[in-house]
PDB file of N, CA, C and O in Angstrom:
ATOM      1  N   MET A   1       1.134  -0.949   0.113  1.00  0.00           N
ATOM      2  CA  MET A   1       0.145   0.106  -0.103  1.00  0.00           C
ATOM      3  C   MET A   1       0.809   1.417   0.506  1.00  0.00           C
ATOM      4  O   MET A   1       0.130   2.425   0.699  1.00  0.00           O
ATOM      5  N   GLU A   2       2.294   1.355   0.828  1.00  0.00           N
ATOM      6  CA  GLU A   2       2.432   2.012   0.535  1.00  0.00           C
ATOM      7  C   GLU A   2       3.370   2.795  -0.814  1.00  0.00           C
ATOM      8  O   GLU A   2       3.666   3.970  -1.030  1.00  0.00           O
ATOM      9  N   ASP A   3       3.562   1.896  -1.328  1.00  0.00           N
ATOM     10  CA  ASP A   3       4.480   1.872  -2.292  1.00  0.00           C
ATOM     11  C   ASP A   3       3.193   2.729  -3.955  1.00  0.00           C
ATOM     12  O   ASP A   3       3.291   3.387  -4.991  1.00  0.00           O
ATOM     13  N   LEU A   4       2.177   2.045  -3.079  1.00  0.00           N
ATOM     14  CA  LEU A   4       0.999   2.928  -4.552  1.00  0.00           C
ATOM     15  C   LEU A   4       0.966   4.294  -4.291  1.00  0.00           C
ATOM     16  O   LEU A   4       0.885   5.210  -5.108  1.00  0.00           O
ATOM     17  N   ASN A   5       1.055   4.363  -2.728  1.00  0.00           N
ATOM     18  CA  ASN A   5       0.891   6.073  -2.038  1.00  0.00           C
ATOM     19  C   ASN A   5       2.534   6.805  -2.629  1.00  0.00           C
ATOM     20  O   ASN A   5       2.600   8.029  -2.740  1.00  0.00           O
ATOM     21  N   ALA A   6       3.710   5.968  -2.952  1.00  0.00           N
ATOM     22  CA  ALA A   6       4.548   6.889  -3.159  1.00  0.00           C
ATOM     23  C   ALA A   6       4.325   6.836  -4.573  1.00  0.00           C
ATOM     24  O   ALA A   6       4.701   7.799  -5.240  1.00  0.00           O
ATOM     25  N   LYS A   7       3.908   6.101  -4.997  1.00  0.00           N
ATOM     26  CA  LYS A   7       4.059   6.379  -6.886  1.00  0.00           C
ATOM     27  C   LYS A   7       2.950   7.457  -6.925  1.00  0.00           C
ATOM     28  O   LYS A   7       3.228   8.406  -7.658  1.00  0.00           O
ATOM     29  N   ASN A   8       1.830   7.517  -6.336  1.00  0.00           N
ATOM     30  CA  ASN A   8       0.791   8.851  -6.093  1.00  0.00           C
ATOM     31  C   ASN A   8       1.297  10.063  -6.151  1.00  0.00           C
ATOM     32  O   ASN A   8       1.010  10.979  -6.921  1.00  0.00           O
ATOM     33  N   GLU A   9       2.359  10.007  -4.971  1.00  0.00           N
ATOM     34  CA  GLU A   9       2.912  11.067  -4.695  1.00  0.00           C
ATOM     35  C   GLU A   9       4.177  11.326  -5.634  1.00  0.00           C
ATOM     36  O   GLU A   9       4.281  12.508  -5.961  1.00  0.00           O
ATOM     37  N   LEU A  10       5.155  10.478  -6.136  1.00  0.00           N
ATOM     38  CA  LEU A  10       5.900  10.902  -7.324  1.00  0.00           C
ATOM     39  C   LEU A  10       5.286  11.309  -8.559  1.00  0.00           C
ATOM     40  O   LEU A  10       5.724  12.342  -9.066  1.00  0.00           O
ATOM     41  N   SER A  11       4.046  10.494  -9.334  1.00  0.00           N
ATOM     42  CA  SER A  11       2.737  11.545 -10.584  1.00  0.00           C
ATOM     43  C   SER A  11       2.470  12.567  -9.718  1.00  0.00           C
ATOM     44  O   SER A  11       2.431  13.594 -10.396  1.00  0.00           O
ATOM     45  N   LYS A  12       2.347  12.717  -9.020  1.00  0.00           N
ATOM     46  CA  LYS A  12       1.723  14.163  -8.647  1.00  0.00           C
ATOM     47  C   LYS A  12       3.075  15.184  -8.423  1.00  0.00           C
ATOM     48  O   LYS A  12       3.075  16.272  -8.999  1.00  0.00           O
ATOM     49  N   GLN A  13       4.132  14.819  -7.630  1.00  0.00           N
ATOM     50  CA  GLN A  13       4.631  15.730  -8.046  1.00  0.00           C
ATOM     51  C   GLN A  13       5.778  16.082  -9.213  1.00  0.00           C
ATOM     52  O   GLN A  13       6.656  16.946  -9.200  1.00  0.00           O
ATOM     53  N   VAL A  14       5.486  15.228 -10.079  1.00  0.00           N
ATOM     54  CA  VAL A  14       5.974  15.733 -11.197  1.00  0.00           C
ATOM     55  C   VAL A  14       4.809  16.356 -11.995  1.00  0.00           C
ATOM     56  O   VAL A  14       5.291  17.085 -12.863  1.00  0.00           O
ATOM     57  N   GLY A  15       3.746  16.350 -12.026  1.00  0.00           N
ATOM     58  CA  GLY A  15       3.085  16.843 -12.558  1.00  0.00           C
ATOM     59  C   GLY A  15       2.642  18.346 -12.036  1.00  0.00           C
ATOM     60  O   GLY A  15       1.923  19.234 -12.493  1.00  0.00           O
ATOM     61  N   MET A  16       3.206  18.225 -11.192  1.00  0.00           N
ATOM     62  CA  MET A  16       2.940  20.045 -10.025  1.00  0.00           C
ATOM     63  C   MET A  16       4.543  20.734 -11.027  1.00  0.00           C
ATOM     64  O   MET A  16       4.551  21.867 -11.508  1.00  0.00           O
ATOM     65  N   TYR A  17       5.590  19.871 -11.128  1.00  0.00           N
ATOM     66  CA  TYR A  17       6.821  20.414 -12.074  1.00  0.00           C
ATOM     67  C   TYR A  17       6.553  21.034 -13.223  1.00  0.00           C
ATOM     68  O   TYR A  17       6.668  22.251 -13.365  1.00  0.00           O
ATOM     69  N   PHE A  18       6.142  20.158 -14.206  1.00  0.00           N
ATOM     70  CA  PHE A  18       5.472  20.383 -15.428  1.00  0.00           C
ATOM     71  C   PHE A  18       4.343  21.289 -15.711  1.00  0.00           C
ATOM     72  O   PHE A  18       4.187  21.796 -16.822  1.00  0.00           O
ATOM     73  N   ASP A  19       3.545  21.497 -14.701  1.00  0.00           N
ATOM     74  CA  ASP A  19       2.591  22.562 -14.579  1.00  0.00           C
ATOM     75  C   ASP A  19       3.191  23.600 -13.724  1.00  0.00           C
ATOM     76  O   ASP A  19       2.409  24.172 -12.965  1.00  0.00           O
ATOM     77  N   GLN A  20       4.365  23.934 -13.702  1.00  0.00           N
ATOM     78  CA  GLN A  20       5.159  25.152 -13.087  1.00  0.00           C
ATOM     79  C   GLN A  20       4.247  25.337 -11.302  1.00  0.00           C
ATOM     80  O   GLN A  20       4.458  26.379 -10.681  1.00  0.00           O
ATOM     81  N   ALA A  21       3.617  24.608 -10.882  1.00  0.00           N
ATOM     82  CA  ALA A  21       3.117  24.672  -9.735  1.00  0.00           C
ATOM     83  C   ALA A  21       3.844  24.745  -8.555  1.00  0.00           C
ATOM     84  O   ALA A  21       3.411  24.605  -7.412  1.00  0.00           O
ATOM     85  N   LEU A  22       5.070  24.993  -8.943  1.00  0.00           N
ATOM     86  CA  LEU A  22       6.046  24.012  -7.274  1.00  0.00           C
ATOM     87  C   LEU A  22       6.765  25.836  -7.450  1.00  0.00           C
ATOM     88  O   LEU A  22       6.863  26.605  -8.406  1.00  0.00           O
ATOM     89  N   ASP A  23       7.178  25.929  -5.840  1.00  0.00           N
ATOM     90  CA  ASP A  23       7.389  27.472  -5.778  1.00  0.00           C
ATOM     91  C   ASP A  23       9.408  26.639  -6.191  1.00  0.00           C
ATOM     92  O   ASP A  23       9.722  25.629  -6.820  1.00  0.00           O
ATOM     93  N   ALA A  24      10.067  27.440  -5.636  1.00  0.00           N
ATOM     94  CA  ALA A  24      11.942  27.737  -5.947  1.00  0.00           C
ATOM     95  C   ALA A  24      12.438  26.500  -5.390  1.00  0.00           C
ATOM     96  O   ALA A  24      12.878  25.567  -6.062  1.00  0.00           O
ATOM     97  N   GLN A  25      12.356  26.531  -4.251  1.00  0.00           N
ATOM     98  CA  GLN A  25      12.533  25.736  -3.324  1.00  0.00           C
ATOM     99  C   GLN A  25      12.289  24.160  -3.611  1.00  0.00           C
ATOM    100  O   GLN A  25      13.053  23.200  -3.709  1.00  0.00           O
ATOM    101  N   SER A  26      11.178  24.289  -3.683  1.00  0.00           N
ATOM    102  CA  SER A  26      10.277  22.520  -4.143  1.00  0.00           C
ATOM    103  C   SER A  26      10.768  21.969  -5.915  1.00  0.00           C
ATOM    104  O   SER A  26      10.968  20.791  -6.210  1.00  0.00           O
ATOM    105  N   ARG A  27      10.878  23.144  -6.892  1.00  0.00           N
ATOM    106  CA  ARG A  27      11.437  22.610  -7.463  1.00  0.00           C
ATOM    107  C   ARG A  27      12.941  22.237  -7.816  1.00  0.00           C
ATOM    108  O   ARG A  27      13.429  21.740  -8.831  1.00  0.00           O
ATOM    109  N   ASP A  28      13.459  22.623  -6.709  1.00  0.00           N
ATOM    110  CA  ASP A  28      14.994  22.656  -7.236  1.00  0.00           C
ATOM    111  C   ASP A  28      15.255  21.198  -6.450  1.00  0.00           C
ATOM    112  O   ASP A  28      16.197  20.464  -6.748  1.00  0.00           O
ATOM    113  N   GLU A  29      14.060  20.821  -5.165  1.00  0.00           N
ATOM    114  CA  GLU A  29      14.843  19.751  -4.566  1.00  0.00           C
ATOM    115  C   GLU A  29      14.020  18.550  -5.367  1.00  0.00           C
ATOM    116  O   GLU A  29      14.491  17.412  -5.366  1.00  0.00           O
ATOM    117  N   PHE A  30      12.854  18.826  -6.008  1.00  0.00           N
ATOM    118  CA  PHE A  30      12.045  17.864  -7.532  1.00  0.00           C
ATOM    119  C   PHE A  30      14.005  17.297  -8.075  1.00  0.00           C
ATOM    120  O   PHE A  30      14.732  16.341  -7.808  1.00  0.00           O
ATOM    121  N   LEU A  31      14.084  18.163  -8.656  1.00  0.00           N
ATOM    122  CA  LEU A  31      15.321  18.211  -9.981  1.00  0.00           C
ATOM    123  C   LEU A  31      16.580  17.263  -9.460  1.00  0.00           C
ATOM    124  O   LEU A  31      17.191  16.563 -10.267  1.00  0.00           O
ATOM    125  N   GLN A  32      17.059  17.305  -7.496  1.00  0.00           N
ATOM    126  CA  GLN A  32      17.724  17.022  -6.954  1.00  0.00           C
ATOM    127  C   GLN A  32      17.366  15.792  -7.683  1.00  0.00           C
ATOM    128  O   GLN A  32      17.636  15.225  -8.742  1.00  0.00           O
ATOM    129  N   LYS A  33      16.298  15.567  -6.152  1.00  0.00           N
ATOM    130  CA  LYS A  33      15.702  14.144  -6.580  1.00  0.00           C
ATOM    131  C   LYS A  33      16.005  12.866  -7.688  1.00  0.00           C
ATOM    132  O   LYS A  33      16.522  11.754  -7.582  1.00  0.00           O
ATOM    133  N   VAL A  34      15.326  13.735  -8.930  1.00  0.00           N
ATOM    134  CA  VAL A  34      15.552  13.618 -10.681  1.00  0.00           C
ATOM    135  C   VAL A  34      16.789  12.982 -10.758  1.00  0.00           C
ATOM    136  O   VAL A  34      16.932  11.788 -11.018  1.00  0.00           O
ATOM    137  N   ASN A  35      17.825  13.903 -10.497  1.00  0.00           N
ATOM    138  CA  ASN A  35      19.048  13.601 -11.249  1.00  0.00           C
ATOM    139  C   ASN A  35      19.698  12.485 -10.093  1.00  0.00           C
ATOM    140  O   ASN A  35      20.769  11.993 -10.449  1.00  0.00           O
ATOM    141  N   SER A  36      19.109  11.979  -8.599  1.00  0.00           N
ATOM    142  CA  SER A  36      19.704  10.947  -7.984  1.00  0.00           C
ATOM    143  C   SER A  36      19.203   9.757  -7.724  1.00  0.00           C
ATOM    144  O   SER A  36      19.681   8.736  -7.228  1.00  0.00           O
ATOM    145  N   ASP A  37      17.595  10.204  -8.363  1.00  0.00           N
ATOM    146  CA  ASP A  37      16.441   8.719  -7.753  1.00  0.00           C
ATOM    147  C   ASP A  37      16.349   8.216  -9.572  1.00  0.00           C
ATOM    148  O   ASP A  37      16.288   9.048 -10.477  1.00  0.00           O
ATOM    149  N   PRO A  38      16.356   7.033  -9.747  1.00  0.00           N
ATOM    150  CA  PRO A  38      16.111   6.339 -10.860  1.00  0.00           C
ATOM    151  C   PRO A  38      14.883   6.397 -11.146  1.00  0.00           C
ATOM    152  O   PRO A  38      14.562   6.464 -12.333  1.00  0.00           O
ATOM    153  N   SER A  39      13.839   6.385 -10.063  1.00  0.00           N
ATOM    154  CA  SER A  39      12.538   5.953 -10.426  1.00  0.00           C
ATOM    155  C   SER A  39      12.047   7.732 -10.729  1.00  0.00           C
ATOM    156  O   SER A  39      11.271   8.237 -11.541  1.00  0.00           O
ATOM    157  N   TYR A  40      12.827   8.243  -9.768  1.00  0.00           N
ATOM    158  CA  TYR A  40      12.515   9.624 -10.437  1.00  0.00           C
ATOM    159  C   TYR A  40      12.504  10.434 -11.920  1.00  0.00           C
ATOM    160  O   TYR A  40      11.768  11.346 -12.295  1.00  0.00           O
ATOM    161  N   GLN A  41      13.600   9.750 -12.610  1.00  0.00           N
ATOM    162  CA  GLN A  41      14.157  10.447 -13.215  1.00  0.00           C
ATOM    163  C   GLN A  41      13.311   9.342 -14.105  1.00  0.00           C
ATOM    164  O   GLN A  41      13.260   9.835 -15.232  1.00  0.00           O
ATOM    165  N   GLN A  42      12.901   8.582 -14.110  1.00  0.00           N
ATOM    166  CA  GLN A  42      11.703   7.510 -15.064  1.00  0.00           C
ATOM    167  C   GLN A  42      10.763   8.446 -15.474  1.00  0.00           C
ATOM    168  O   GLN A  42      10.639   8.903 -16.611  1.00  0.00           O
ATOM    169  N   ALA A  43       9.969   8.763 -14.272  1.00  0.00           N
ATOM    170  CA  ALA A  43       8.612   9.116 -13.619  1.00  0.00           C
ATOM    171  C   ALA A  43       8.932  10.491 -14.957  1.00  0.00           C
ATOM    172  O   ALA A  43       8.312  10.606 -16.015  1.00  0.00           O
ATOM    173  N   TYR A  44       9.885  11.233 -14.538  1.00  0.00           N
ATOM    174  CA  TYR A  44       9.861  12.769 -15.282  1.00  0.00           C
ATOM    175  C   TYR A  44      10.396  12.356 -17.125  1.00  0.00           C
ATOM    176  O   TYR A  44       9.993  13.078 -18.037  1.00  0.00           O
ATOM    177  N   ASN A  45      11.041  11.495 -17.321  1.00  0.00           N
ATOM    178  CA  ASN A  45      11.434  11.418 -19.206  1.00  0.00           C
ATOM    179  C   ASN A  45       9.430  10.812 -19.557  1.00  0.00           C
ATOM    180  O   ASN A  45       8.799  11.050 -20.587  1.00  0.00           O
ATOM    181  N   HIS A  46       9.010  10.179 -18.546  1.00  0.00           N
ATOM    182  CA  HIS A  46       8.089   9.877 -19.187  1.00  0.00           C
ATOM    183  C   HIS A  46       7.066  10.741 -19.551  1.00  0.00           C
ATOM    184  O   HIS A  46       6.619  10.768 -20.698  1.00  0.00           O
ATOM    185  N   GLU A  47       6.549  11.652 -18.395  1.00  0.00           N
ATOM    186  CA  GLU A  47       6.037  12.654 -18.495  1.00  0.00           C
ATOM    187  C   GLU A  47       6.437  13.791 -19.430  1.00  0.00           C
ATOM    188  O   GLU A  47       5.670  14.666 -19.832  1.00  0.00           O
ATOM    189  N   GLN A  48       7.973  13.649 -19.784  1.00  0.00           N
ATOM    190  CA  GLN A  48       8.342  14.816 -20.340  1.00  0.00           C
ATOM    191  C   GLN A  48       8.137  14.212 -21.986  1.00  0.00           C
ATOM    192  O   GLN A  48       7.906  15.062 -22.845  1.00  0.00           O
ATOM    193  N   VAL A  49       8.230  12.655 -22.435  1.00  0.00           N
ATOM    194  CA  VAL A  49       8.374  12.062 -23.543  1.00  0.00           C
ATOM    195  C   VAL A  49       6.204  13.010 -23.945  1.00  0.00           C
ATOM    196  O   VAL A  49       5.901  13.855 -24.788  1.00  0.00           O
ATOM    197  N   ILE A  50       5.053  12.105 -22.603  1.00  0.00           N
ATOM    198  CA  ILE A  50       4.039  12.679 -23.009  1.00  0.00           C
ATOM    199  C   ILE A  50       3.438  13.658 -23.669  1.00  0.00           C
ATOM    200  O   ILE A  50       2.790  13.768 -24.710  1.00  0.00           O
ATOM    201  N   ARG A  51       3.962  14.623 -22.463  1.00  0.00           N
ATOM    202  CA  ARG A  51       3.734  16.486 -23.142  1.00  0.00           C
ATOM    203  C   ARG A  51       4.077  16.764 -23.855  1.00  0.00           C
ATOM    204  O   ARG A  51       3.440  17.683 -24.368  1.00  0.00           O
ATOM    205  N   ASP A  52       5.565  16.240 -24.738  1.00  0.00           N
ATOM    206  CA  ASP A  52       6.076  16.944 -25.881  1.00  0.00           C
ATOM    207  C   ASP A  52       5.281  16.246 -27.077  1.00  0.00           C
ATOM    208  O   ASP A  52       5.181  16.802 -28.171  1.00  0.00           O
ATOM    209  N   ASN A  53       4.872  15.331 -26.879  1.00  0.00           N
ATOM    210  CA  ASN A  53       3.632  14.367 -28.025  1.00  0.00           C
ATOM    211  C   ASN A  53       2.368  14.943 -28.203  1.00  0.00           C
ATOM    212  O   ASN A  53       1.867  14.919 -29.328  1.00  0.00           O
ATOM    213  N   ILE A  54       1.640  15.578 -27.041  1.00  0.00           N
ATOM    214  CA  ILE A  54       0.780  15.890 -26.808  1.00  0.00           C
ATOM    215  C   ILE A  54       0.488  17.394 -27.926  1.00  0.00           C
ATOM    216  O   ILE A  54      -0.378  17.575 -28.782  1.00  0.00           O
ATOM    217  N   LYS A  55       2.134  18.681 -27.238  1.00  0.00           N
ATOM    218  CA  LYS A  55       2.397  19.507 -28.238  1.00  0.00           C
ATOM    219  C   LYS A  55       2.504  19.423 -29.774  1.00  0.00           C
ATOM    220  O   LYS A  55       2.168  20.345 -30.517  1.00  0.00           O
ATOM    221  N   LYS A  56       3.169  17.843 -30.325  1.00  0.00           N
ATOM    222  CA  LYS A  56       2.833  18.337 -31.341  1.00  0.00           C
ATOM    223  C   LYS A  56       2.377  17.729 -32.652  1.00  0.00           C
ATOM    224  O   LYS A  56       2.772  17.735 -33.818  1.00  0.00           O
ATOM    225  N   HIS A  57       1.047  17.025 -31.733  1.00  0.00           N
ATOM    226  CA  HIS A  57       0.127  16.337 -32.338  1.00  0.00           C
ATOM    227  C   HIS A  57      -1.672  17.551 -32.197  1.00  0.00           C
ATOM    228  O   HIS A  57      -2.841  17.359 -32.533  1.00  0.00           O
ATOM    229  N   ILE A  58      -1.061  18.499 -31.650  1.00  0.00           N
ATOM    230  CA  ILE A  58      -2.498  19.081 -31.017  1.00  0.00           C
ATOM    231  C   ILE A  58      -2.218  20.132 -31.712  1.00  0.00           C
ATOM    232  O   ILE A  58      -1.107  20.660 -31.687  1.00  0.00           O
ATOM    233  N   TYR A  59      -3.595  20.716 -32.689  1.00  0.00           N
ATOM    234  CA  TYR A  59      -3.123  21.777 -33.772  1.00  0.00           C
ATOM    235  C   TYR A  59      -3.914  23.158 -33.373  1.00  0.00           C
ATOM    236  O   TYR A  59      -5.047  23.601 -33.559  1.00  0.00           O
ATOM    237  N   ARG A  60      -2.987  23.502 -32.871  1.00  0.00           N
ATOM    238  CA  ARG A  60      -3.189  25.034 -32.128  1.00  0.00           C
ATOM    239  C   ARG A  60      -3.387  26.466 -33.073  1.00  0.00           C
ATOM    240  O   ARG A  60      -2.422  27.157 -32.746  1.00  0.00           O
ATOM    241  N   PRO A  61      -4.008  27.053 -33.859  1.00  0.00           N
ATOM    242  CA  PRO A  61      -4.374  27.794 -34.381  1.00  0.00           C
ATOM    243  C   PRO A  61      -3.827  28.600 -34.015  1.00  0.00           C
ATOM    244  O   PRO A  61      -4.021  28.973 -32.858  1.00  0.00           O
ATOM    245  N   LEU A  62      -2.776  29.314 -34.941  1.00  0.00           N
ATOM    246  CA  LEU A  62      -1.588  30.496 -34.639  1.00  0.00           C
ATOM    247  C   LEU A  62      -2.357  32.015 -34.206  1.00  0.00           C
ATOM    248  O   LEU A  62      -2.170  32.972 -33.454  1.00  0.00           O
ATOM    249  N   ASN A  63      -3.032  31.678 -34.903  1.00  0.00           N
ATOM    250  CA  ASN A  63      -4.643  33.838 -34.930  1.00  0.00           C
ATOM    251  C   ASN A  63      -5.546  33.385 -34.381  1.00  0.00           C
ATOM    252  O   ASN A  63      -6.345  32.907 -35.187  1.00  0.00           O
ATOM    253  N   SER A  64      -5.970  33.245 -32.934  1.00  0.00           N
ATOM    254  CA  SER A  64      -7.560  33.011 -32.355  1.00  0.00           C
ATOM    255  C   SER A  64      -8.657  34.830 -32.371  1.00  0.00           C
ATOM    256  O   SER A  64      -9.659  35.204 -31.760  1.00  0.00           O
ATOM    257  N   THR A  65      -7.906  35.361 -33.222  1.00  0.00           N
ATOM    258  CA  THR A  65      -8.475  36.574 -33.221  1.00  0.00           C
ATOM    259  C   THR A  65      -9.916  36.892 -33.605  1.00  0.00           C
ATOM    260  O   THR A  65     -10.747  37.750 -33.310  1.00  0.00           O
ATOM    261  N   SER A  66      -9.848  35.882 -34.349  1.00  0.00           N
ATOM    262  CA  SER A  66     -11.580  35.673 -34.830  1.00  0.00           C
ATOM    263  C   SER A  66     -12.383  35.263 -34.147  1.00  0.00           C
ATOM    264  O   SER A  66     -13.363  35.998 -34.029  1.00  0.00           O
ATOM    265  N   LEU A  67     -12.417  33.429 -33.066  1.00  0.00           N
ATOM    266  CA  LEU A  67     -12.576  33.277 -32.017  1.00  0.00           C
ATOM    267  C   LEU A  67     -12.577  34.507 -30.806  1.00  0.00           C
ATOM    268  O   LEU A  67     -13.555  34.458 -30.059  1.00  0.00           O
ATOM    269  N   ILE A  68     -11.946  35.201 -30.636  1.00  0.00           N
ATOM    270  CA  ILE A  68     -12.089  36.132 -29.345  1.00  0.00           C
ATOM    271  C   ILE A  68     -12.754  36.858 -29.526  1.00  0.00           C
ATOM    272  O   ILE A  68     -13.376  37.197 -28.519  1.00  0.00           O
ATOM    273  N   GLN A  69     -13.081  37.527 -30.697  1.00  0.00           N
ATOM    274  CA  GLN A  69     -14.549  38.175 -31.506  1.00  0.00           C
ATOM    275  C   GLN A  69     -15.476  37.147 -31.373  1.00  0.00           C
ATOM    276  O   GLN A  69     -16.390  37.248 -30.555  1.00  0.00           O
ATOM    277  N   ALA A  70     -15.383  36.454 -31.878  1.00  0.00           N
ATOM    278  CA  ALA A  70     -17.185  35.682 -31.628  1.00  0.00           C
ATOM    279  C   ALA A  70     -17.629  35.653 -30.622  1.00  0.00           C
ATOM    280  O   ALA A  70     -18.854  35.556 -30.553  1.00  0.00           O
ATOM    281  N   ILE A  71     -16.732  35.733 -29.236  1.00  0.00           N
ATOM    282  CA  ILE A  71     -16.956  35.119 -28.430  1.00  0.00           C
ATOM    283  C   ILE A  71     -17.258  36.568 -27.207  1.00  0.00           C
ATOM    284  O   ILE A  71     -17.962  36.571 -26.197  1.00  0.00           O
ATOM    285  N   LYS A  72     -16.381  37.728 -27.831  1.00  0.00           N
ATOM    286  CA  LYS A  72     -17.051  38.712 -27.243  1.00  0.00           C
ATOM    287  C   LYS A  72     -18.064  39.210 -27.578  1.00  0.00           C
ATOM    288  O   LYS A  72     -18.575  39.944 -26.732  1.00  0.00           O
ATOM    289  N   ASN A  73     -18.922  39.030 -29.134  1.00  0.00           N
ATOM    290  CA  ASN A  73     -19.923  39.396 -29.766  1.00  0.00           C
ATOM    291  C   ASN A  73     -21.251  38.609 -29.169  1.00  0.00           C
ATOM    292  O   ASN A  73     -22.346  39.168 -29.122  1.00  0.00           O
ATOM    293  N   GLN A  74     -20.993  36.974 -28.628  1.00  0.00           N
ATOM    294  CA  GLN A  74     -21.578  36.828 -27.747  1.00  0.00           C
ATOM    295  C   GLN A  74     -21.938  36.926 -26.814  1.00  0.00           C
ATOM    296  O   GLN A  74     -23.123  36.792 -26.508  1.00  0.00           O
ATOM    297  N   ILE A  75     -21.338  37.101 -26.320  1.00  0.00           N
ATOM    298  CA  ILE A  75     -21.469  38.272 -24.540  1.00  0.00           C
ATOM    299  C   ILE A  75     -22.103  39.338 -24.706  1.00  0.00           C
ATOM    300  O   ILE A  75     -22.877  39.581 -23.780  1.00  0.00           O
ATOM    301  N   ARG A  76     -22.084  40.030 -25.476  1.00  0.00           N
ATOM    302  CA  ARG A  76     -22.590  41.664 -26.371  1.00  0.00           C
ATOM    303  C   ARG A  76     -24.240  41.533 -26.372  1.00  0.00           C
ATOM    304  O   ARG A  76     -24.999  42.394 -25.927  1.00  0.00           O
ATOM    305  N   LYS A  77     -24.575  40.463 -26.878  1.00  0.00           N
ATOM    306  CA  LYS A  77     -25.777  40.226 -27.095  1.00  0.00           C
ATOM    307  C   LYS A  77     -26.553  40.100 -26.386  1.00  0.00           C
ATOM    308  O   LYS A  77     -26.233  39.198 -25.611  1.00  0.00           O
ATOM    309  N   PRO A  78     -27.708  40.604 -26.105  1.00  0.00           N
ATOM    310  CA  PRO A  78     -28.988  41.258 -24.531  1.00  0.00           C
ATOM    311  C   PRO A  78     -29.346  40.233 -25.239  1.00  0.00           C
ATOM    312  O   PRO A  78     -30.407  39.656 -24.999  1.00  0.00           O
TER     313      PRO A  78
END
């Protein structure tokens, strides 16, 4: 059971790191663990690959001014 809790905590920390939700001290401690602990390094690399693949395969229009204008028009309707 402790192993499951440790994996959940590791996943949580990795996610928080990539979401930039850690303060500077926690971020530094996390990176030290990544450099010294193979399980942290493996989880870090796995999450990085997943996020890179998502960024590569999801289409994001460069110019979203038409979307912004459409939302503003919807808000302004009486």
